[in-house]
C-alpha positions as CSV (number, residue, x, y, z in Angstrom):
1,M,32.6,68.0,176.8
2,L,32.3,65.5,173.9
3,D,34.9,62.8,173.6
4,I,37.1,62.4,170.5
5,K,35.1,59.4,169.1
6,T,31.8,61.3,169.4
7,I,33.3,64.4,167.7
8,Q,34.7,62.2,164.9
9,S,31.3,60.5,164.4
10,L,29.5,63.8,164.3
11,R,32.1,65.2,161.9
12,K,31.8,62.2,159.6
13,R,28.0,62.6,159.6
14,H,27.7,66.4,159.2
15,L,30.9,67.7,157.6
16,G,32.0,67.2,154.0
17,P,34.3,64.2,153.5
18,S,36.9,66.4,151.8
19,F,37.7,68.2,155.0
20,S,41.1,66.9,156.2
21,V,42.2,66.3,159.8
22,S,45.8,66.7,160.9
23,Y,47.9,63.9,162.2
24,Q,47.4,60.1,162.3
25,E,45.8,60.5,165.8
26,P,43.7,63.6,165.6
27,L,44.0,66.3,168.3
28,H,41.0,67.6,170.3
29,I,42.2,71.2,170.8
30,V,40.1,73.2,173.3
31,R,42.2,76.3,174.1
32,G,45.0,78.5,172.8
33,E,47.3,80.9,174.4
34,E,50.3,82.7,172.9
35,Q,52.4,80.1,170.9
36,Y,50.7,77.2,172.6
37,L,47.6,75.0,172.1
38,F,46.0,72.8,174.7
39,D,44.0,69.6,174.2
40,A,41.0,68.3,176.1
41,E,43.3,66.5,178.5
42,G,45.3,69.6,179.3
43,K,48.4,68.7,177.4
44,R,50.3,71.7,176.0
45,Y,51.5,71.8,172.4
46,L,54.1,74.2,171.0
47,D,52.5,75.6,167.8
48,A,55.2,75.8,165.2
49,V,52.9,75.8,162.2
50,N,50.0,78.2,162.7
51,N,50.9,81.3,160.7
52,I,47.3,82.5,161.0
53,Q,47.5,83.3,164.7
54,H,50.3,85.7,163.8
55,V,50.8,87.5,167.1
56,G,49.8,84.5,169.2
57,H,46.6,82.7,170.1
58,C,44.0,84.9,171.8
59,H,46.3,87.9,172.1
60,P,44.6,90.0,174.8
61,V,45.0,93.3,172.8
62,V,43.3,91.8,169.8
63,V,40.6,90.1,171.8
64,E,39.9,93.4,173.6
65,A,39.7,95.4,170.4
66,A,37.2,92.9,168.9
67,Q,35.0,93.0,172.1
68,Q,35.0,96.7,172.5
69,Q,34.0,97.4,168.9
70,Y,31.4,94.6,168.9
71,E,29.8,96.3,171.8
72,K,29.5,99.6,169.9
73,L,28.8,98.8,166.2
74,N,29.2,96.2,163.5
75,T,27.8,97.0,160.1
76,N,28.9,97.5,156.5
77,T,30.9,100.0,154.5
78,R,27.9,101.9,153.2
79,Y,28.0,104.1,156.3
80,L,30.7,106.5,157.2
81,N,32.8,105.2,160.0
82,E,36.3,106.2,161.2
83,T,37.4,102.7,162.1
84,I,37.7,101.5,158.5
85,V,39.4,104.7,157.1
86,N,41.9,104.9,160.0
87,Y,42.8,101.2,159.5
88,A,43.1,101.7,155.7
89,K,45.5,104.6,156.2
90,T,47.6,102.7,158.8
91,L,47.7,99.7,156.6
92,T,48.7,101.5,153.4
93,D,51.4,103.4,155.3
94,K,53.1,100.1,155.6
95,L,53.2,99.7,151.8
96,P,55.3,101.5,149.1
97,N,54.1,104.8,147.8
98,G,51.4,104.4,145.2
99,L,49.8,101.3,146.8
100,D,47.2,103.3,148.7
101,V,43.7,102.1,147.8
102,C,42.1,99.3,149.9
103,F,39.4,96.8,149.1
104,F,38.5,94.8,152.2
105,T,37.5,91.1,152.0
106,N,37.1,88.1,154.3
107,S,39.7,85.6,153.2
108,G,42.9,85.2,151.2
109,S,40.8,83.4,148.6
110,E,38.4,86.3,148.3
111,A,41.3,88.8,148.1
112,N,43.0,86.9,145.3
113,D,39.8,86.4,143.3
114,L,39.1,90.2,143.5
115,A,42.7,90.9,142.5
116,L,42.3,88.8,139.4
117,R,39.1,90.6,138.5
118,M,40.9,93.9,138.8
119,A,43.9,92.8,136.8
120,R,41.9,91.2,134.0
121,L,39.6,94.3,133.7
122,Y,42.7,96.5,133.6
123,T,44.5,94.4,131.0
124,Q,41.3,93.3,129.1
125,S,42.9,89.8,129.2
126,K,42.4,86.6,131.1
127,Q,45.9,85.4,130.2
128,T,47.6,84.5,133.5
129,I,51.1,83.4,134.3
130,V,51.6,81.3,137.5
131,L,54.3,79.3,139.2
132,D,54.1,75.5,139.3
133,A,53.0,74.1,142.7
134,A,51.4,77.5,143.6
135,Y,48.2,77.7,145.6
136,H,46.2,80.9,145.7
137,G,42.9,79.9,147.2
138,N,39.8,77.7,147.2
139,L,37.4,79.6,144.8
140,S,36.9,78.2,141.4
141,S,38.7,81.1,139.8
142,L,41.7,80.3,142.0
143,I,41.8,76.6,141.5
144,E,42.2,77.4,137.9
145,I,45.4,79.3,138.6
146,S,46.7,77.0,141.4
147,P,48.7,74.1,139.9
148,Y,49.0,72.7,143.5
149,K,45.3,71.9,143.2
150,H,44.4,71.6,139.5
151,D,47.3,69.3,138.8
152,G,46.8,67.3,142.0
153,P,44.4,64.6,143.0
154,G,40.9,65.4,141.7
155,G,42.2,68.3,139.5
156,A,41.3,68.8,135.9
157,G,44.4,70.7,134.8
158,A,44.8,74.3,133.8
159,P,42.5,76.1,131.4
160,D,44.0,77.4,128.2
161,F,44.4,80.9,129.5
162,V,46.7,79.8,132.4
163,H,50.4,79.4,131.7
164,T,52.5,77.6,134.3
165,I,56.2,78.0,134.5
166,P,58.4,75.5,136.4
167,M,58.7,76.1,140.1
168,P,61.8,78.3,140.6
169,D,63.5,75.7,142.8
170,L,67.3,75.8,143.0
171,Y,67.5,72.5,144.9
172,R,65.3,70.1,142.9
173,G,63.9,72.2,140.1
174,K,64.4,72.3,136.3
175,H,67.1,74.9,136.5
176,R,69.9,74.8,139.0
177,G,73.3,76.3,139.5
178,E,74.7,79.7,138.8
179,D,72.4,80.4,135.8
180,A,69.2,79.1,137.4
181,S,67.6,82.4,137.9
182,T,68.1,83.3,134.3
183,G,66.6,80.0,133.3
184,Y,63.4,80.6,135.2
185,V,63.2,84.2,133.9
186,N,63.4,82.8,130.4
187,E,60.5,80.5,131.2
188,V,58.4,83.6,132.0
189,Q,59.5,85.3,128.7
190,T,58.5,82.1,126.8
191,A,55.0,82.3,128.4
192,I,54.7,86.0,127.5
193,D,55.8,85.3,123.9
194,Y,53.2,82.5,123.6
195,I,50.4,84.8,125.0
196,Q,51.3,87.6,122.6
197,Q,51.5,85.2,119.6
198,K,48.2,83.5,120.6
199,D,45.9,86.5,120.9
200,G,48.0,89.6,121.7
201,G,46.8,89.6,125.3
202,K,48.5,91.3,128.1
203,P,49.6,88.9,130.9
204,V,48.6,88.9,134.5
205,F,51.4,87.5,136.7
206,I,50.6,86.3,140.2
207,A,53.2,84.9,142.6
208,E,54.1,84.5,146.2
209,S,57.5,86.1,146.9
210,L,58.2,83.0,149.0
211,M,56.2,79.9,148.1
212,G,54.1,78.3,150.8
213,C,52.6,75.1,149.2
214,G,55.7,75.0,147.0
215,G,57.6,74.0,150.1
216,Q,58.6,77.2,152.0
217,L,60.6,78.0,148.8
218,V,62.9,81.1,148.6
219,L,62.9,82.3,145.0
220,P,66.2,82.6,143.1
221,E,67.8,86.0,143.5
222,G,66.7,88.4,140.8
223,F,64.0,86.1,139.4
224,L,60.9,88.1,140.6
225,K,62.4,91.5,139.8
226,K,63.3,90.5,136.2
227,S,60.0,88.7,135.7
228,F,58.0,91.8,136.8
229,E,60.0,93.9,134.4
230,L,59.2,91.5,131.5
231,V,55.5,91.4,132.4
232,R,55.2,95.1,132.5
233,Q,57.1,95.6,129.3
234,A,54.3,93.4,127.8
235,G,51.7,95.7,129.2
236,G,50.8,93.3,132.0
237,I,50.0,93.5,135.7
238,C,51.9,91.9,138.6
239,I,50.1,90.6,141.7
240,A,52.0,89.8,144.9
241,D,50.2,87.2,147.0
242,E,51.2,88.0,150.6
243,V,48.5,85.9,152.2
244,Q,51.0,83.6,154.0
245,I,54.1,85.7,154.3
246,G,53.2,89.3,155.0
247,F,53.1,91.4,158.2
248,G,56.7,91.2,159.4
249,R,57.1,87.4,159.2
250,M,60.1,87.8,156.9
251,G,61.9,89.6,159.7
252,S,64.2,91.7,157.4
253,H,61.1,93.3,155.7
254,F,57.4,93.8,156.5
255,W,56.4,92.2,153.2
256,G,57.7,89.3,151.2
257,F,57.9,91.2,148.0
258,E,60.3,93.6,149.6
259,T,62.8,90.8,150.0
260,C,62.8,90.5,146.2
261,D,63.3,94.3,145.6
262,V,60.0,94.7,143.7
263,T,56.8,96.7,144.0
264,P,53.7,95.0,142.7
265,D,50.7,96.6,141.0
266,I,48.3,94.8,143.3
267,V,49.0,93.2,146.8
268,T,46.7,90.6,148.4
269,M,46.8,89.8,152.1
270,G,44.9,87.7,154.6
271,K,45.5,84.9,157.2
272,S,47.7,86.6,159.7
273,M,46.1,90.0,159.0
274,G,43.3,89.3,161.5
275,N,45.1,86.9,163.8
276,G,42.4,84.3,163.2
277,H,39.6,86.7,162.6
278,P,38.3,86.5,159.0
279,L,39.9,89.5,157.4
280,S,41.8,90.1,154.2
281,A,42.4,92.9,151.7
282,V,43.5,93.9,148.2
283,V,45.6,97.0,148.0
284,T,46.4,98.6,144.6
285,T,47.1,101.8,142.8
286,R,44.7,104.7,142.2
287,E,44.9,104.1,138.5
288,I,43.9,100.4,138.7
289,A,41.1,101.2,141.2
290,E,39.6,103.8,138.9
291,V,39.5,101.4,136.0
292,F,37.8,98.9,138.3
293,N,35.2,101.6,139.1
294,N,33.4,100.9,135.8
295,G,29.9,101.3,137.0
296,M,29.6,97.9,138.7
297,E,29.5,98.6,142.5
298,Y,31.9,96.6,144.6
299,F,30.1,95.7,147.8
300,N,31.0,93.1,150.4
301,S,28.5,92.4,153.2
302,F,31.2,91.8,155.8
303,G,34.5,93.0,154.2
304,G,35.6,96.2,156.0
305,N,33.1,95.9,158.9
306,P,34.2,97.9,162.0
307,V,34.9,94.8,164.1
308,S,37.2,93.3,161.5
309,C,39.0,96.7,161.0
310,A,39.4,97.1,164.7
311,V,41.0,93.7,164.9
312,G,43.3,94.3,162.0
313,H,44.4,97.6,163.5
314,A,45.1,95.9,166.8
315,V,47.3,93.4,165.0
316,L,49.4,96.1,163.4
317,N,49.7,97.8,166.8
318,V,50.9,94.6,168.5
319,I,53.5,93.9,165.8
320,E,54.9,97.4,166.3
321,D,54.5,97.7,170.1
322,E,56.1,94.3,170.7
323,D,58.8,94.7,168.0
324,L,57.7,91.4,166.5
325,Q,59.2,91.9,163.1
326,H,62.6,92.1,164.8
327,N,61.7,89.0,166.8
328,A,60.9,87.2,163.6
329,L,64.3,88.1,162.2
330,D,66.3,87.2,165.4
331,V,64.5,84.0,166.2
332,G,64.2,83.0,162.6
333,N,67.9,83.4,161.9
334,Y,68.7,81.5,165.2
335,L,66.4,78.7,164.3
336,L,67.7,78.4,160.7
337,N,71.2,78.2,162.1
338,E,70.3,75.5,164.6
339,L,68.4,73.5,162.1
340,N,71.5,73.5,159.8
341,K,73.5,71.9,162.6
342,I,71.3,68.8,162.5
343,N,73.4,66.1,160.6
344,H,71.2,63.5,159.1
345,P,71.1,61.9,155.6
346,L,67.4,62.6,155.2
347,I,68.0,66.4,155.3
348,G,68.5,67.8,151.8
349,E,68.1,71.5,152.3
350,V,67.1,73.9,155.1
351,R,65.7,77.2,153.8
352,G,63.6,80.2,154.6
353,L,63.5,83.8,155.8
354,G,62.4,85.0,159.2
355,L,59.9,82.6,160.7
356,F,58.9,81.0,157.4
357,I,61.2,77.9,157.2
358,G,61.3,74.6,155.3
359,V,63.4,71.5,155.8
360,E,63.3,69.4,152.6
361,L,63.8,65.7,153.1
362,V,65.2,63.3,150.4
363,N,66.0,59.6,150.4
364,D,69.1,60.1,148.2
365,H,71.3,63.2,147.8
366,H,72.1,62.4,144.2
367,T,68.7,61.4,142.8
368,L,66.9,63.8,145.3
369,V,64.0,61.3,145.6
370,P,61.6,63.0,148.0
371,A,61.1,61.4,151.4
372,E,57.4,61.9,151.8
373,K,56.8,58.9,154.1
374,E,59.6,59.9,156.4
375,A,58.4,63.5,156.6
376,N,55.0,62.4,157.6
377,T,56.4,60.1,160.3
378,I,58.5,62.9,161.7
379,V,55.6,65.3,161.9
380,N,53.5,62.7,163.8
381,R,56.4,61.9,166.1
382,M,56.9,65.6,166.8
383,K,53.2,65.9,167.7
384,E,53.6,63.1,170.2
385,A,56.5,65.1,171.7
386,G,54.2,68.1,172.0
387,I,55.3,70.1,169.0
388,L,53.0,70.8,166.1
389,M,54.5,70.9,162.6
390,S,53.3,69.9,159.2
391,T,54.5,69.0,155.7
392,D,54.3,70.9,152.4
393,G,55.7,71.0,148.9
394,P,54.3,69.3,145.8
395,D,55.8,66.0,147.1
396,H,54.8,66.6,150.7
397,N,58.4,66.1,151.8
398,V,59.1,69.5,153.3
399,L,58.8,70.0,157.0
400,K,57.2,73.4,157.3
401,I,57.8,75.8,160.3
402,K,55.8,79.0,160.4
403,P,54.8,79.7,164.0
404,P,53.3,82.8,165.5
405,I,55.9,85.5,165.4
406,I,56.1,85.6,169.1
407,F,58.1,82.4,168.9
408,T,61.2,82.6,171.2
409,R,64.7,81.2,171.1
410,E,63.7,78.8,173.9
411,N,60.9,77.6,171.7
412,A,63.4,77.1,168.8
413,D,65.7,75.1,171.1
414,E,62.7,72.9,172.2
415,L,61.8,72.3,168.6
416,V,65.4,71.5,167.4
417,F,66.1,69.3,170.4
418,N,63.1,67.1,169.8
419,L,63.6,67.1,166.0
420,T,67.2,66.0,166.5
421,S,66.2,63.2,168.8
422,I,63.6,61.9,166.4
423,F,66.0,62.0,163.4
424,K,68.4,59.9,165.5
425,E,65.7,57.4,166.3
426,I,64.8,56.9,162.7
427,S,68.4,56.5,161.4
C-alpha cells in the first residue's frame, strides 16, 4: 500500500491542480462500511457529511444487486430490457401524478444540463432565474446558472440570460422578519418583469427546495410555492433540483419539493440515487417529453444501463425495507434538538430538515459577521476526534451535517458530545 506522501506526490503530478482535498491533514481512506470510513492505519471515522452513500457505505444489498446484474448483462438503452422499465416505474411511483417520464443520466450535473435543454426547448427561451449562492453542477451550462461558482474565485459572472435573486435567507439575507418571504417572492416577480420587458421570453426557474451550497438553507415558508405560481403565470417552467436532498433525506417527505407544497414540471436527481454508483435522472411530464422529442435522438451511452438501474432499484428497496425515511425524521429531529442545546457565542443559527442540517457560525450576533476561520478550525478538530464534517455556504461559515440516512441517535450523541467539547476549548 502506498504511503500518504507518495499518493500526494502522484496526485500532484497526475491530477489537475484544481482538485481539492479535504482537511488540513488529508485522510487516506481505504474502506467504508455503513456510516463509517476507515483510514490506512485502521482508524474509524464517523461519516457525518457523505450524502452520496445514502443508505451507508458498501450496503450489501446494493453491492449484491450490482454484482448480480454485472454478471448477466450491462449494455445500453437501445435494447429492450426489463431492468430499466421496472426501475423507471418504481421511481416514478414515488413522484406526484404526471411526473412519469424518465431520462437516465450519470451525474447530477448531467441531469441538470438535460433539464435545462428540455425547459429551454419547451419555452423557446434561455431566460433563467436562479437563487444566489446556488450550485447546480460542473458543466459549462451549469456554471452559467450557478452563482456559487460564476460569482466565486475564477468565475466570470452570469451571462445576460441568467437572472439571480438574493438568497432567500431569513437569518443573514436581504429580507428578514415577518414579511421576508414576500420580499423574496417580489424579487422573483421583478426578474420575470425584466425578462418579459427585455424580449418577451418565458422564464425557466431552477431551485433546490433546501439549498446545499447556500448553507443547508431552509427556504422561507411559502416562497417556493408562490414563486412557482408566478413563473407559470408567465408561461415558464419550474425545475426542482433534488440532487442533494431527495430520496427520504427530509424525513417528513421523500422529496425536498414536497416540504414546500409544490409540484415541479421537471425533477432532477443524482448523488444518493445510486449510493455512490454514477446514476442520475430527469423526470418530467409527458407533454414536456413529447416536445423534447423533436427529431433529435436522446442517447446516453451509460445512462440507464442495466447495472445502474439494478443499483438504483436496490437503493429504493433498502430505503423502504429498512424504514430509512422514518429514521431520517427521527434521528434528524433528535440531532437538531441536541445541537440547539449547545450554548456558544459562535453559533448563530441551527437549521435543517431530516438529516440535512447546518450550523451557521458568526463572530457577532448583531453584525452577523461570518466565522469562516472558526468553522474551518472546528471541522478539522472534529476530524481529529474521528468525526467527518465539512463547511458550506457562500462564506464557508456553515457546519454541514448530511450523513448516510442510517445515522443513529448514538451517532448523533457522539457528534454532539465532541462538537460541544471543541466549542468549549475554543471559547
